[in-house]
N, C-alpha and C positions, 0 to 999 in steps of 0.2 A: 513575132510569127503565130503561125496556127499551126498545129500539124495533127492530121488526122490518115489512121495506118486503116487499113481493109483488110484480110485474110481472105481467100479464095484458095480454091484448090487449085495449089501446087506452086499458088505466087503471094508474097505482101506486097501491098502498094502504098506509096507513103502521098498524100495530097497536102504539096504546103500553102498555107497563104501569108502575104505580107514580105518581108523582105528578107534573101539568105545574106548577112552579114556579120561582118564581126561577133555582132553582138548577140547573133541570134546562130550562128555554125553549132555554136559546143549542144548546143540545145535539139539540134539535128543528129550530129553524131552518135549523141547520150542515147536518142531514140535508137536508133539503128543498132547500136549496140546490145540495147534491150530487149531486141527483137533475137526470136534464135530461128535457122534457117538449117535445113535438111540440103543435101550434095543434093544439084539438078535443080533445086526450084529458084523460081525467077523474081528481084524486086522490082520494082517499079519506081520510080521517083516521078509525081505529076507536077510542072512545074506551071501549071494554067492560071493560077491564081499569085502567083510570083510575080515584085511588080520593081524588084531592084536586084541585082548580086555582084556583091565586090570580090574582088581574091580571095579573102576568109572563106567567102562562101563557095567559089568555084575550089578550090584548097580544100577543105571541107568535102567537097564531091567527091573529089581523086582518093582523096584518103581511102573512102568508102565503097570507090570501084574498086581500088587495087584491095581493102579488106573482105570482099566477097567473092573479088576474081581466087583466092589463093582458095578461099573452102567451096567452090566451084559453084557459088550460084551467081545467076546470068542479070546481068544489072543495065534498065533501060531507065531513060531519063523522057518525059513524054510532054507535052505542051509547050514549048522554048517559042513565048510570042519575038515578034521581029525584033526588039530589042534588050533582048535576054541572050536570043539567038545569036546578031553581030556579035556581042562581046563574047561568047561562045568561038566563033570567029576570028575575033582580032587575035584573039589566045593561042588559038589554035588545035583548040579542042573537039574540034566535031569529028575529026575522027575517032580520039580518042574515046570519045562516050558513043554507046548503044543508041540510037536515038528511034523511039517510036513511031508511029505516024498516029496521027490523033483519028485515023479510020482504023488503022490496028487495034488501038489500046482500046474504042469504045467494043470494038466487036471480043475481043479477046478476053480483057481482062474487067467486067461490070464491078460495079461496086459490091461486096459482098454483104 
């Protein structure tokens, strides 16, 4: 998996490429843990280039969301391809994660 971090005014976003699975989930968690956030900042996780997500990847996303919520940091997912979105729906997680539409993402969070 490839992880790219972009920082803008009031937000950070992470672009993931490849698979988010038991082999790469720890890498993402470590990357997020290495970032510093202030209250009311936003983090966006761009999944446009994710090709596969397994239960380990979903578990890591849940841990990240919980950690950021504790620190009053907003968290959004964007770029859910139909195949990945189906996984989230089957797992009952569409209401757990805040999903940012592609249009809102591009308009409000350009690459830094």
